C-alpha positions in Angstrom: 71.1 15.5 -11.7 69.4 13.0 -9.5 71.3 9.9 -8.9 70.1 6.4 -9.9 69.5 5.7 -6.1 67.3 8.7 -5.6 65.1 8.0 -8.7 64.6 4.4 -7.6 63.6 5.8 -4.2 61.2 8.3 -5.6 59.5 5.6 -7.7 59.3 3.2 -4.7 57.6 6.0 -2.7 55.3 6.9 -5.6 54.4 3.2 -6.1 53.7 2.9 -2.3 51.4 5.9 -2.5 49.4 4.4 -5.5 49.0 1.1 -3.8 48.0 2.7 -0.6 45.4 4.9 -2.5 44.1 2.0 -4.4 43.6 -0.2 -1.4 41.9 2.8 0.5 39.7 3.4 -2.6 38.8 -0.1 -2.7 38.0 -0.1 1.0 35.5 2.9 0.8 33.9 2.0 -2.5 30.2 1.8 -2.2 28.4 0.9 -5.3 24.9 0.7 -4.0 25.4 4.1 -1.9 23.9 2.6 1.3 26.8 3.9 3.5 28.3 0.4 3.9 31.7 -0.2 2.1 31.6 -3.0 -0.6 34.3 -5.0 1.4 31.9 -5.2 4.3 28.5 -5.2 2.4 26.8 -8.5 2.8 23.9 -7.2 0.6 25.8 -5.4 -2.3 22.8 -4.4 -4.4 20.4 -2.9 -2.0 18.1 -0.3 -3.4 19.1 3.4 -2.9 16.1 4.4 -0.7 16.3 1.3 1.6 17.3 1.6 5.2 20.0 -0.8 5.9 22.0 -2.3 9.0 25.7 -2.3 9.7 26.1 -5.3 7.3 24.4 -3.4 4.4 21.1 -5.3 4.5 17.6 -3.8 4.1 15.9 -3.5 7.5 13.1 -1.3 6.1 12.0 -1.6 2.6 9.9 0.8 0.5 6.5 -0.7 1.4 3.2 0.6 2.3 2.0 -0.4 5.9 -0.4 -3.0 4.3 2.5 -4.5 2.4 5.0 -4.7 5.3 7.4 -7.7 5.6 7.6 -7.4 9.3 5.2 -8.4 12.0 3.2 -5.3 13.2 -0.1 -4.0 14.5 -1.6 -0.9 13.1 -4.9 1.1 13.7 -6.2 3.8 11.3 -9.1 6.3 11.6 -10.4 7.7 8.4 -13.0 10.6 7.8 -14.6 11.7 4.6 -17.7 11.6 2.4 -19.3 9.7 -0.4 -21.7 10.8 -3.1 -24.0 8.5 -5.4 -26.8 10.3 -7.1 -28.1 6.9 -8.3 -29.6 6.1 -4.8 -32.4 8.6 -4.1 -32.4 9.7 -0.5 -28.8 8.4 0.1 -27.0 11.0 -2.1 -24.3 12.2 0.0 -23.0 10.7 3.4 -20.3 11.5 5.8 -18.4 8.6 6.9 -15.9 7.8 9.7 -14.0 4.5 9.3 -11.9 2.5 11.9 -9.8 -0.2 11.0 -7.3 -2.4 13.0 -4.7 -4.6 11.1 -2.5 -7.3 12.5 0.4 -8.9 10.3 2.2 -12.0 11.1 4.7 -13.7 8.9 2.7 -13.8 5.4 -0.7 -13.6 7.1 -2.7 -10.6 8.0 -6.0 -10.1 9.9 -8.2 -7.0 9.8 -11.4 -5.6 11.4 -13.3 -2.6 9.9 -16.3 -0.7 10.8 -17.6 2.7 10.2 -20.3 5.3 11.3 -22.2 7.4 8.7 -24.0 10.6 8.9 -26.4 12.0 6.3 -29.6 14.3 6.4 -32.1 11.5 6.8 -30.4 9.5 9.7 -27.0 8.1 10.9 -25.8 4.9 12.2 -23.1 2.1 12.0 -22.2 0.8 8.6 -21.4 -2.9 8.0 -18.4 -4.6 10.0 -15.9 -6.5 7.7 -13.7 -9.2 9.0 -10.7 -10.4 6.5 -7.9 -12.9 6.5 -5.2 -12.6 3.8 -2.3 -15.0 2.9 0.6 -13.7 1.0 2.7 -15.6 -1.4 6.0 -14.4 -2.7 6.9 -16.1 -6.2 10.1 -13.6 -6.4 11.4 -10.8 -4.2 9.7 -8.4 -6.5 6.3 -10.1 -6.9 3.6 -10.5 -4.2 0.4 -12.2 -4.4 -2.4 -11.9 -1.9 -5.4 -14.1 -1.5 -8.1 -13.6 1.2 -11.6 -14.3 2.4 -14.0 -12.0 4.5 -17.3 -11.8 6.2 -19.3 -8.5 5.9 -21.4 -8.5 9.1 -24.9 -6.7 9.0 -24.2 -4.1 11.5 -25.8 -1.6 9.3 -29.5 -1.1 10.3 -31.3 -1.7 7.0 -34.3 -3.8 6.2 -33.2 -7.1 4.7 -29.5 -6.7 5.5 -27.6 -10.1 5.8 -24.0 -11.5 6.2 -22.2 -11.2 2.8 -19.2 -13.4 2.0 -16.2 -12.0 0.3 -13.0 -13.2 -1.8 -10.1 -11.1 -2.1 -7.1 -11.2 -4.5 -4.3 -8.6 -5.2 -0.8 -8.5 -6.9 1.9 -6.2 -6.0 5.2 -5.8 -8.5 8.2 -3.8 -7.7 9.9 -3.7 -11.1 12.4 -1.1 -10.1 13.6 1.2 -7.3 10.7 3.2 -5.9 8.2 1.9 -8.6 5.0 -0.2 -7.6 2.6 -1.8 -10.0 -0.6 -3.2 -8.6 -3.9 -5.0 -9.4 -6.7 -7.1 -7.9 -9.9 -8.7 -8.2 -12.6 -8.9 -5.3 -15.9 -10.8 -5.3 -18.9 -10.5 -2.9 -21.5 -13.1 -2.4 -24.6 -10.9 -1.7 -27.0 -12.5 0.8 -29.3 -9.7 1.3 -33.1 -9.9 0.9 -34.5 -8.2 -2.3 -36.6 -5.6 -0.8 -35.4 -2.5 -2.8 -35.0 -4.4 -6.2 -33.4 -7.4 -7.9 -29.9 -8.1 -6.3 -26.7 -9.7 -7.8 -23.4 -10.6 -6.6 -20.8 -7.7 -6.5 -17.5 -7.9 -8.4 -14.6 -5.4 -8.5 -11.2 -5.2 -10.5 -8.7 -2.6 -10.5 -5.1 -1.8 -11.5 -2.6 1.0 -11.0 1.0 2.2 -10.5 2.6 4.1 -7.6 5.9 5.8 -6.9 7.9 6.6 -3.8 9.3 10.1 -4.2 11.3 9.6 -0.8 11.3 6.9 1.7 8.3 8.6 3.5 6.2 10.0 0.7 4.2 7.8 -1.9 1.5 8.5 -4.6 -0.4 6.4 -6.9 -3.2 6.4 -9.4 -5.6 3.4 -10.5 -8.6 2.5 -12.4 -11.4 0.2 -11.2 -14.4 -1.4 -12.5 -17.3 -2.2 -10.0 -20.6 -3.9 -10.4 -23.3 -2.7 -8.0 -25.2 -5.2 -6.0 -28.4 -3.7 -7.6 -29.1 -5.2 -11.0 -30.8 -1.9 -12.1 -27.7 0.2 -11.3 -24.9 0.5 -13.9 -21.3 -0.7 -13.3 -19.0 2.2 -12.1 -15.7 3.0 -14.0 -13.6 5.2 -11.8 -10.1 6.8 -11.3 -8.7 7.2 -8.0 -5.5 8.6 -6.4 -3.8 8.3 -3.0 -1.1 10.5 -1.4 0.8 8.5 1.5 3.1 10.1 4.0 5.2 8.5 6.9 5.2 11.1 9.5 7.5 9.2 11.8 8.2 5.6 12.8 4.8 5.2 14.4 2.4 7.9 12.7 1.4 7.9 8.9 -1.5 9.6 7.0 -3.0 9.4 3.6 -5.3 11.2 1.4 -7.5 9.4 -1.1 -10.1 10.6 -3.9 -12.1 8.6 -6.2 -14.6 9.6 -9.0 -16.5 7.9 -11.6 -15.4 8.9 -15.1 -18.1 7.6 -17.4 -21.5 8.4 -15.8 -23.1 11.9 -15.8 -24.4 11.4 -12.4 -22.1 12.2 -9.2 -20.1 9.4 -7.9 -17.1 10.3 -5.9 -15.6 10.0 -2.3 -12.9 11.6 -0.5 -11.1 10.4 2.7 -8.3 11.6 5.0 -6.7 8.8 7.0 -4.5 8.9 10.1 -2.8 5.8 11.2 -0.7 4.5 14.1 1.7 1.5 14.2 2.1 0.0 17.7 4.9 -2.1 16.7 
């Protein structure tokens, strides 16, 4: 039989092991699974897919390049086609778009131009300059307001400079999920050589999901009025697939189709982008 002294010694050793194990478990506990123990984590509720620093705070969030929280300069090149059966002689055209974006604090600046090719002719499309200011009512909510100029680099009779207003809303309710919407308005200044004109308006809304930190997909609905009074508004569905190739390169695929009109209205673009910093 064990003596009382031996029993007390066993209990003491057992208690020490329990205390040591408990302290060790507490030391390695990581409730948000970011790789930083809770005892050292300065940001204890980081979303699972976010990249963190040694203190457990986010360094890269789940955001698309145009919603970045960091200063950056990006350039994108898109190639694709557009169909519009409502405009005789302009039915299908192939277009290449180039865009440069600069982001600083909550301001962004962009320059976009394009070159089109169709059976009848080819040439440059209009050039758009845009300035946007972002507001953050909460960490999950972003509101963007912007203004722009659509410069008449498209060689077309009566083409003039248009003025544009932009607004958009992004909401991130849970890990990996994004909800978005927006309203844009264009003050059309072109001469009425091909029919009566009106100002254009467009609103849209949709949802997206980050399947991984590098792969994102969304779907959206949009309503858009044409600048031609005789042409009906367009109701369309669109989808985007986005993939972050590495720290600098990214790519996306975009498709849009009118869902209410019997005529063919659709467009498709493949985009390759580069982030300089």
